[in-house]
C-alpha atoms as one frame of an Amber mdcrd trajectory, in Angstrom:
protein
 -37.619 160.684  47.149 -40.631 162.117  45.345 -39.763 165.174  43.234 -41.630
 168.405  43.700 -42.161 170.010  40.367 -42.905 173.366  41.844 -39.561 173.424
  43.640 -37.777 172.309  40.432 -39.480 175.055  38.485 -38.362 177.652  40.926
 -34.771 176.377  40.934 -34.609 176.210  37.166 -35.933 179.754  36.859 -33.369
 181.002  39.286 -30.372 179.205  37.620 -31.532 180.240  34.181 -31.611 183.904
  35.221 -28.135 183.549  36.849 -26.593 181.904  33.782 -28.023 184.471  31.418
 -26.245 187.181  33.480 -22.885 185.364  32.918 -23.394 184.995  29.197 -21.843
 188.400  28.347 -18.569 189.667  26.963 -16.037 187.314  28.577 -15.349 184.294
  26.274 -14.243 182.030  29.231 -17.522 182.628  31.015 -19.464 182.104  27.796
 -17.662 178.675  27.542 -18.984 177.679  30.939 -22.424 179.075  30.264 -22.651
 176.978  27.114 -21.279 173.917  29.005 -24.005 174.173  31.654 -26.698 174.454
  28.988 -25.282 171.549  26.916 -24.938 169.235  29.900 -28.566 169.750  30.735
 -29.573 168.962  27.179 -27.363 165.894  27.128 -28.905 164.703  30.424 -32.339
 164.900  28.874 -31.145 163.016  25.790 -29.509 160.117  27.718 -31.751 160.072
  30.867 -35.033 161.429  29.595 -37.094 160.869  32.679 -34.835 162.583  35.164
 -35.681 166.334  35.349 -33.781 166.732  38.648 -30.647 165.757  36.776 -31.388
 168.206  33.970 -31.770 171.062  36.430 -28.779 170.004  38.527 -26.609 170.132
  35.424 -27.453 173.784  34.964 -26.293 174.383  38.573 -23.218 172.007  38.608
 -20.534 174.512  37.431 -21.935 177.647  39.073 -18.676 177.884  41.038 -16.690
 178.392  37.766 -18.072 181.857  37.286 -17.011 182.977  40.831 -13.677 181.212
  40.403 -12.954 183.105  37.186 -14.015 186.456  38.772 -11.607 185.858  41.641
  -8.469 184.545  39.911  -9.116 184.805  36.119  -8.404 181.081  35.888 -10.100
 177.724  36.109  -7.289 176.128  38.048  -8.892 174.209  40.915  -5.547 173.824
  42.684  -5.606 177.568  43.330  -9.199 177.876  44.134 -11.832 175.027  44.015
 -14.893 175.681  41.925 -16.604 172.765  43.616 -16.494 174.351  47.052 -17.081
 177.897  45.743 -20.243 176.742  44.025 -21.725 175.055  47.025 -20.872 177.902
  49.279 -22.441 180.370  46.832 -25.663 178.514  46.671 -25.760 178.169  50.430
 -25.321 181.946  50.681 -28.149 182.530  48.254 -30.345 180.122  50.224 -29.610
 181.935  53.503 -30.530 185.230  51.935 -33.821 183.692  50.712 -32.879 184.258
  47.075 -33.402 180.522  46.559 -35.993 178.696  48.706 -34.820 175.737  50.688
 -35.983 172.288  49.545 -34.880 168.624  49.391 -34.236 169.149  45.654 -31.822
 172.010  46.428 -30.053 169.897  49.059 -29.350 167.231  46.507 -28.232 169.819
  43.916 -25.802 171.277  46.407 -24.119 167.866  46.760 -23.949 167.579  42.961
 -22.181 170.956  42.799 -19.647 169.927  45.430 -18.997 166.350  44.222 -19.744
 166.216  40.457 -16.221 164.983  39.812 -17.691 161.556  40.858 -18.623 159.468
  43.797 -15.216 157.948  44.034 -13.816 161.385  44.884 -16.116 161.887  47.902
 -14.177 161.672  51.134 -15.273 158.812  53.399 -16.406 161.098  56.169 -18.743
 162.954  53.815 -19.973 159.813  52.090 -21.861 158.667  55.232 -23.892 161.871
  55.263 -25.155 161.671  51.599 -28.275 159.700  50.876 -28.672 157.241  48.083
 -30.738 159.556  45.814 -27.989 162.156  45.986 -25.203 159.619  45.380 -27.049
 158.338  42.254 -27.489 161.884  40.937 -23.827 162.705  41.654 -22.736 159.684
  39.652 -25.062 160.500  36.723 -23.917 164.150  36.800 -20.220 163.099  36.635
 -21.008 160.957  33.538 -22.864 163.792  31.745 -20.098 166.206  32.656 -17.487
 163.955  31.255 -19.450 163.408  28.014 -19.622 167.140  27.340 -16.084 167.933
  28.582 -14.503 165.031  26.618 -16.656 164.906  23.525 -17.627 168.485  23.013
 -16.455 171.213  25.314 -12.779 170.497  25.634 -12.257 170.557  21.863 -13.531
 174.097  21.886 -12.010 175.689  24.969  -9.084 173.666  26.228  -6.616 175.570
  24.017  -7.945 178.852  25.346  -7.571 177.562  28.919  -4.047 176.415  28.235
  -2.974 179.806  26.999  -5.014 181.632  29.763  -3.524 179.598  32.621   0.152
 179.684  31.434   1.157 182.103  34.175  -0.074 179.761  36.912   1.738 176.723
  35.601   4.921 178.760  35.117   4.805 180.006  38.582   4.758 176.410  39.867
   7.780 175.396  37.691   9.242 177.910  35.320  11.540 175.327  33.673   8.860
 172.740  33.009   8.378 171.719  29.404   4.578 172.124  29.059   4.467 169.722
  26.132   5.884 166.843  28.182   3.541 164.132  29.414   4.030 162.956  32.963
   4.860 159.214  33.309   1.773 158.419  35.376  -0.506 160.403  33.010   0.774
 158.529  29.988   0.264 155.203  31.761  -3.321 156.016  32.709  -4.040 157.390
  29.185  -2.686 154.375  27.340  -4.579 152.014  29.754  -7.891 153.947  29.495
  -7.987 154.757  33.210  -9.482 157.890  34.557  -7.158 159.644  36.953  -7.293
 162.497  39.418  -6.317 165.564  37.400  -5.410 167.562  40.586  -2.930 164.907
  41.698  -1.306 163.976  38.325  -1.653 166.837  35.755   1.350 169.130  35.726
   1.535 170.193  32.047  -0.569 171.364  29.181  -0.082 167.951  27.666  -1.265
 166.195  30.864  -4.507 168.154  30.859  -5.116 167.371  27.149  -4.790 163.655
  27.739  -7.056 163.995  30.785  -9.705 165.544  28.476  -9.409 162.635  26.098
  -9.744 160.127  28.995 -13.171 161.712  29.639 -14.163 160.930  26.098 -13.017
 157.296  26.527 -14.770 157.131  29.898 -17.981 158.257  28.289 -17.815 155.502
  25.756 -17.158 152.990  28.618 -19.914 154.195  31.007 -22.910 154.665  28.635
 -24.806 151.533  27.839 -26.093 152.944  24.498 -22.845 154.185  23.049 -24.589
 155.228  19.859 -25.600 158.496  21.521 -21.956 159.337  22.461 -20.774 158.255
  19.071 -23.283 160.589  17.464 -22.046 163.505  19.582 -18.396 162.712  18.729
 -19.135 162.416  15.016 -21.240 165.666  15.041 -18.466 167.617  16.777 -15.590
 166.000  14.698 -13.987 165.498  18.134 -11.374 162.899  17.220  -9.815 165.076
  14.487  -9.902 168.098  16.739  -8.048 166.182  19.415  -5.479 164.907  16.899
  -4.732 168.520  15.944  -4.312 169.529  19.651  -2.087 166.541  20.326   0.155
 167.470  17.506   0.382 171.019  18.788   0.679 170.424  22.539   2.425 167.045
  23.055   6.078 166.412  22.278   6.973 163.785  19.686   7.266 160.740  19.654
   4.819 160.663  22.546   2.281 162.583  20.388   2.362 159.823  17.684   1.784
 157.161  20.383  -1.154 159.128  21.806  -2.737 159.722  18.405  -2.529 156.001
  17.544  -4.060 155.081  20.763  -6.918 157.507  20.328  -7.631 156.223  16.835
  -7.605 152.576  18.031  -9.888 153.136  20.863 -12.406 155.010  18.839 -12.330
 152.511  16.125 -13.055 149.790  18.732 -16.238 151.502  19.964 -17.259 152.493
  16.467 -17.447 148.909  15.299 -18.281 147.310  18.628
């Protein structure tokens, strides 16, 4: 598909204006505003000749702002930001606030499926063209880089505290520092897992965030860029502090040792 620069310019102008309106007062919204901006910048750094990806990353988490307004939480099990975001953009398109275009159609798929191609239902997969599937896959990689290497080290603790009431409603007696057996297995074997299916505690979500860091090192051919981001953000030490705080011992010691070993492997690879 040939990319229409005029369409991209219009889309970028719209989303920039929308994001700026979210960048006020509420720290949780500011987190997501900065995430959208950072992912676009990371996309440009890693895939420098893909402007559609850069613009799509500014759009990809638009549903987070609506989700937070509705439930004051980023818990997708309560209300999916993936679906909210796509629905919101479709509403804007119907109202002619955003002009329809092939580029927008692809971006709507990125919004709905940026968790990754492997998470797209088979019935939906048949209706998504190759260009959109490629962009979805790249978007999921960029999203994981920022969430795992940068963003989570800033905001995961705030989200843990903010979402406490929702977890407690599900299971008031659950020890939030316990790691679920499946999550520990996936973490220690460097396997990305479905957070909606397996994460039940604070500790689970923390290990999921670290898996995104590991996945980023695995999926980018030039790991030097990811290493530079990790080093700049001091991400490993930040995660060690969080593990010590939010994961019960002796599991925390095992998780820290694993994180150090994995990072050392990629550092000297």
